[in-house]
C-alpha positions in Angstrom: 153.9 -4.0 -24.3 152.7 -7.3 -25.8 150.9 -7.7 -29.0 148.8 -10.8 -28.9 149.1 -11.7 -32.4 150.4 -10.6 -35.7 147.0 -9.7 -36.8 146.3 -7.2 -34.0 149.9 -5.1 -33.8 149.8 -1.5 -33.6 151.5 -0.7 -36.9 150.8 3.0 -36.4 152.7 3.0 -33.1 155.6 0.9 -34.8 155.6 3.1 -37.5 155.9 6.1 -35.1 158.8 4.4 -32.8 160.9 3.3 -36.1 160.4 6.8 -37.7 161.7 8.6 -35.0 164.2 6.0 -34.8 165.3 6.9 -38.2 165.5 10.3 -37.2 167.3 10.3 -34.6 164.0 12.0 -32.0 163.8 8.5 -30.1 165.6 8.8 -26.7 165.1 5.1 -26.2 166.3 2.2 -28.1 164.4 0.3 -30.3 163.7 -2.9 -28.1 162.6 -6.2 -30.1 161.4 -9.7 -28.8 159.7 -12.5 -30.1 158.5 -15.5 -28.5 157.0 -18.5 -30.2 154.8 -20.6 -28.4 156.9 -24.0 -27.7 153.8 -26.0 -28.0 154.1 -25.2 -32.0 157.5 -25.9 -31.7 157.3 -29.2 -30.1 154.5 -30.3 -33.0 156.9 -29.2 -35.7 159.6 -31.3 -33.7 157.8 -34.3 -33.2 156.9 -34.2 -37.4 160.2 -33.7 -38.0 161.8 -35.9 -36.0 164.4 -33.5 -34.4 166.2 -34.3 -31.5 166.1 -30.8 -30.5 163.2 -27.8 -30.5 164.2 -25.7 -33.6 165.0 -21.9 -33.5 162.9 -19.5 -35.2 165.5 -18.9 -37.9 165.1 -22.3 -39.0 161.3 -22.6 -38.8 161.3 -19.9 -41.1 163.7 -21.4 -43.6 161.8 -21.5 -47.0 164.4 -24.3 -48.1 162.7 -27.1 -46.3 159.9 -27.0 -48.8 160.7 -28.6 -52.0 160.9 -26.1 -55.3 158.0 -28.2 -56.1 155.6 -28.1 -53.0 152.3 -26.1 -53.4 152.4 -22.6 -52.7 149.5 -22.8 -50.4 151.0 -25.5 -48.2 154.0 -23.1 -47.9 151.7 -19.8 -47.3 149.3 -21.8 -44.4 152.6 -23.1 -42.5 153.9 -19.3 -42.3 150.2 -18.6 -41.4 150.3 -21.2 -38.7 153.8 -20.2 -37.3 152.9 -16.3 -37.5 149.7 -17.3 -35.3 152.1 -18.6 -32.4 154.3 -15.9 -32.1 154.1 -13.3 -29.5 155.6 -9.8 -30.4 157.1 -7.5 -27.7 157.9 -3.9 -27.9 159.1 -2.7 -31.2 159.1 -6.0 -33.0 156.8 -6.5 -36.2 155.6 -9.3 -37.8 157.4 -10.3 -40.7 158.2 -12.7 -43.6 160.7 -13.2 -46.2 161.4 -16.0 -48.3 164.4 -17.7 -46.9 166.4 -20.2 -49.4 169.8 -19.3 -47.8 172.2 -16.0 -48.8 173.8 -15.2 -51.9 171.0 -16.1 -53.8 171.9 -13.5 -56.6 174.9 -15.9 -57.6 172.8 -18.9 -58.3 170.7 -16.5 -60.6 174.1 -15.8 -62.3 174.7 -19.6 -63.2 176.4 -20.8 -59.7 175.4 -24.6 -58.8 173.5 -24.9 -55.7 172.6 -27.4 -53.2 169.3 -26.5 -50.9 170.4 -28.3 -47.4 168.0 -28.3 -44.2 169.3 -24.5 -43.1 170.7 -22.8 -46.0 172.5 -22.8 -49.1 175.4 -24.0 -50.7 176.8 -22.3 -54.0 179.6 -23.5 -56.0 181.3 -21.9 -59.2 179.7 -22.9 -62.2 181.1 -25.0 -65.4 181.4 -23.1 -68.9 179.3 -25.7 -72.1 182.5 -27.0 -72.6 182.5 -28.1 -68.5 185.3 -25.9 -67.6 185.1 -24.8 -64.2 184.6 -20.9 -64.0 187.4 -21.1 -61.0 189.8 -21.7 -64.5 188.0 -19.4 -67.4 190.0 -16.2 -67.6 187.9 -13.7 -66.3 188.0 -11.3 -69.4 186.1 -14.4 -70.7 183.4 -13.9 -68.3 180.4 -12.0 -69.0 177.5 -12.3 -66.3 173.7 -13.3 -67.6 170.8 -13.4 -65.2 168.1 -16.1 -66.0 164.8 -14.7 -65.3 163.7 -18.3 -65.7 165.9 -20.0 -63.0 163.4 -22.2 -60.8 164.8 -20.8 -57.8 164.3 -17.4 -59.0 161.0 -18.1 -60.0 160.2 -19.7 -56.3 161.5 -16.9 -54.6 158.8 -14.3 -56.7 156.2 -16.4 -56.6 156.1 -17.0 -52.8 157.0 -13.2 -52.3 154.0 -12.2 -54.0 151.5 -14.8 -52.7 152.8 -13.5 -49.6 151.8 -10.5 -50.1 148.6 -11.8 -51.3 147.8 -13.9 -48.5 148.8 -11.4 -45.2 148.1 -7.9 -47.1 148.5 -5.3 -44.6 148.8 -7.9 -41.4 152.3 -7.9 -42.0 155.8 -6.7 -43.5 156.8 -9.0 -46.5 160.6 -8.6 -46.9 162.9 -9.6 -49.8 165.0 -12.8 -50.2 169.3 -12.5 -49.0 170.3 -11.6 -52.3 173.7 -11.8 -51.3 176.9 -9.1 -51.7 178.8 -7.9 -54.9 182.1 -9.9 -53.5 180.6 -12.8 -51.9 178.8 -13.1 -55.5 181.6 -13.3 -57.5 183.0 -15.5 -55.0 180.6 -18.5 -54.9 180.9 -18.2 -59.2 185.0 -18.3 -59.4 186.1 -19.4 -55.9 187.0 -17.4 -52.8 190.9 -18.3 -53.2 190.7 -17.3 -57.0 188.5 -14.1 -56.0 191.6 -13.1 -53.6 194.6 -13.6 -56.1 192.5 -11.9 -58.9 192.2 -8.9 -56.9 195.4 -8.4 -56.9 196.4 -9.4 -60.5 193.9 -8.4 -62.4 191.5 -5.7 -60.8 190.2 -4.3 -63.2 188.5 -7.2 -64.6 187.2 -7.7 -60.5 185.9 -3.9 -60.8 183.8 -5.1 -63.9 182.4 -8.0 -63.1 181.2 -6.1 -59.7 179.8 -3.7 -61.7 177.9 -6.7 -63.7 176.6 -7.9 -60.3 175.2 -4.6 -59.2 173.1 -4.3 -62.1 171.6 -7.4 -61.7 171.2 -7.2 -57.8 169.5 -3.7 -58.3 167.1 -5.1 -60.9 166.4 -8.1 -58.7 165.4 -6.3 -55.8 163.0 -3.9 -57.7 161.6 -6.7 -59.3 160.9 -7.9 -55.3 160.1 -4.6 -54.7 157.2 -4.6 -57.3 155.4 -7.4 -55.6 155.3 -5.8 -51.8 153.2 -2.8 -51.0 155.8 -0.5 -49.2 153.4 2.2 -48.6 151.2 0.2 -45.8 153.3 -1.9 -44.2 157.1 -0.4 -45.2 160.5 -2.2 -46.0 162.1 -5.0 -44.7 164.8 -7.9 -45.8 166.6 -10.9 -43.8 167.5 -8.4 -40.9 165.4 -7.3 -37.7 165.1 -3.7 -38.9 161.9 -1.7 -40.3 162.1 1.0 -42.8 159.3 3.3 -44.3 160.5 3.1 -47.6 163.4 1.4 -49.7 165.5 -0.4 -47.4 168.2 -3.3 -47.5 171.3 -5.0 -45.2 174.0 -4.8 -47.3 176.7 -7.0 -47.0 180.5 -8.4 -47.6 181.8 -10.9 -46.1 184.8 -11.2 -48.0 184.9 -8.3 -46.8 186.9 -9.9 -43.7 189.6 -10.7 -45.9 190.5 -7.2 -47.5 193.0 -4.5 -46.8 190.9 -1.2 -46.4 192.2 0.0 -49.7 190.2 -3.1 -51.7 187.8 -2.4 -49.7 187.6 0.9 -51.1 188.1 -0.1 -54.6 185.4 -2.9 -54.4 183.0 -2.7 -52.1 182.5 1.4 -51.2 182.0 2.0 -55.0 179.2 -0.8 -54.7 177.6 0.5 -51.4 177.1 4.3 -52.8 175.5 3.2 -55.6 173.0 1.3 -54.2 172.6 3.7 -51.7 171.2 6.4 -53.9 168.6 4.1 -55.2 167.9 2.8 -51.5 167.3 5.6 -49.0 167.8 3.6 -46.2 171.2 1.5 -46.7 172.2 -0.7 -43.6 176.0 -2.8 -43.5 176.2 -6.2 -41.9 179.1 -5.9 -40.3 180.2 -9.6 -39.7 183.4 -10.3 -37.6 186.5 -8.7 -35.7 188.3 -8.7 -39.4 185.4 -6.0 -40.8 186.5 -3.6 -37.8 189.1 -2.1 -40.2 186.5 -0.9 -42.2 184.5 0.8 -40.0 185.9 4.2 -40.8 185.0 4.0 -44.2 181.7 3.1 -43.6 180.6 5.6 -41.3 182.3 8.3 -44.1 179.4 7.1 -46.4 176.8 9.9 -46.4 174.1 6.8 -47.7 175.3 4.5 -45.3 172.4 4.6 -42.4 173.4 2.3 -40.1 175.6 -0.8 -38.8 175.0 -3.9 -37.8 177.3 -5.9 -35.4 177.7 -9.4 -35.1 180.8 -10.4 -33.5 180.9 -14.1 -35.1 181.2 -17.8 -33.9 183.7 -18.0 -31.0 183.6 -14.2 -30.2 182.8 -12.2 -27.2 179.4 -11.0 -27.4 178.0 -7.4 -28.6 178.4 -6.0 -25.5 182.0 -6.7 -25.0 182.7 -4.5 -28.1 181.6 -1.1 -26.3 184.0 1.0 -28.0 183.2 -0.2 -31.7 179.4 0.3 -30.7 180.2 4.0 -29.0 182.4 4.9 -32.3 179.2 3.7 -34.5 176.8 5.7 -32.7 178.8 8.5 -32.4 179.4 8.5 -36.5 175.5 9.4 -37.0 174.7 6.1 -37.7 172.1 4.0 -36.3 173.1 0.2 -34.6 171.2 -3.0 -35.0 172.6 -5.8 -32.7 170.9 -9.4 -31.6 172.0 -9.5 -28.2 171.0 -11.0 -24.8 169.0 -9.5 -21.8 172.2 -9.0 -19.7 173.5 -7.6 -22.6 170.8 -5.4 -23.7 171.3 -4.2 -20.2 175.0 -3.4 -20.4 174.9 -1.4 -23.9 172.0 0.7 -22.7 173.5 1.7 -18.5 176.7 2.3 -20.4 176.3 3.9 -23.6 172.5 4.7 -23.4 169.5 3.7 -25.8 169.4 6.5 -28.4 170.3 4.9 -32.0 170.1 1.0 -30.9 168.1 -1.4 -32.2 168.4 -4.4 -30.0 167.0 -7.6 -30.9 166.8 -9.9 -27.7 167.6 -13.4 -28.3 167.3 -14.9 -25.0 163.9 -17.2 -24.1 161.8 -15.2 -22.0 158.7 -15.4 -20.3 155.9 -13.2 -21.0 156.5 -10.9 -17.6 160.5 -11.1 -18.2 160.1 -9.8 -21.5 157.7 -6.8 -20.4 160.0 -6.3 -17.5 163.0 -5.8 -19.8 161.5 -4.0 -22.3 159.7 -1.6 -19.4 163.4 -1.3 -18.2 165.7 -0.3 -21.0 163.4 2.2 -22.8 162.8 3.8 -19.4 159.1 3.5 -18.7 
C-alpha cells in the first residue's frame, strides 16, 4: 500500500479509486496518509532556528519565501520536500501555491501582511484616505488588479510547478476564499454583519462582483495546469478528475439559515455550474445549521467537516457524518487513526475520504489502511 516516492506513485490505481469514490461505487473509504522524513524536517528546523519540528502544512507555506525569491529556489525547496514524503493508501503527491486563505481580497485591493504561516487581510483605504469600512457600499465598485504582485507571484509559481513536475504530481490552485469572507476582508466583519441586515441588496451586488472575479481567477489558474494528465486539487486533501474546488464561507458561522440562503447558496449554485466537482468546507458547529441547504444543492458533491479548535474530534459527530452520507454527499475528514477506526466501525467506510493526521510508522500505516479498507 505504500509508495516509495512521488515519482513512483501508481497514478492509474489512484485515479481508479478516486473515480469510483466520486461515482459511489467504491465500497471502502479512501484513506490517505503522508509521512515526511523527520530527518529532513530537522534539517529545516535547524536552518530556521525553530524550537519544534514544523508541521507538513507549515513546511508547505509558500509565504515563508519573499515575493522576490527566485522561482527556481522555491521550486527546488518543494522538490526536496516531495523527495522526502512517502505516500500511503490513496494519498496523492500534490503542490499548491500557499500564501494563506482568501487571496482574492488582496487582488481586489485589501491590505495584506504575510506572516510566518498565514496571511492577514484588512480593509483598504480609498484614494482620499478613507477606509472601506466607512465608504457607503453603493460607492464601492470592485476592480481586479491583474498586476497585483501577489497575483503575479501565484501565477508565476503555479506555472513553474506544473512545468517542473509535469505528470509526477497534481498541481492545485491557490486558496481563493469564499464570497462573504472576501467581502469581510474588504469592508470589515462587523460592518458586513450590519450591512447584511440594513443593506442586503448592495451586499448581494458585491457578492456577485466577487464571484465573477473569483471565477476569472480560477480559470486563469487552471489555465496553467494540465488537468487531463493529473486531475484537479486545491488546498484540501481531495482529488478529482476534472474541475474541482473546496468552497467555503467561514463567515457563515455567524449568520442565520435565511441569510445563508440569500448570500451563500446562489454563489455555490453558480460556481458549481462551471466547476462540476464542488465540495464545501463546513467549519465549526455554528455552520451545522446550514447542512440541510447544502444537502439540497444538487451541484454540491461533498462536505468537508472541520469541528474547529477546542471542539470534539470528527468521530464524536457521528450523527452529522451519517446525515451527510445519507444525503448522497461525499465526506472528507482529517482524523486520527482511532477516530478513523470508529467512523468506519460505526458508519461503514463508503463515501468517506479519511486523511490520517497521526504520526505513524510505515508498519502502522500499512496495517491501519488494510484494516480500514477491509483488505
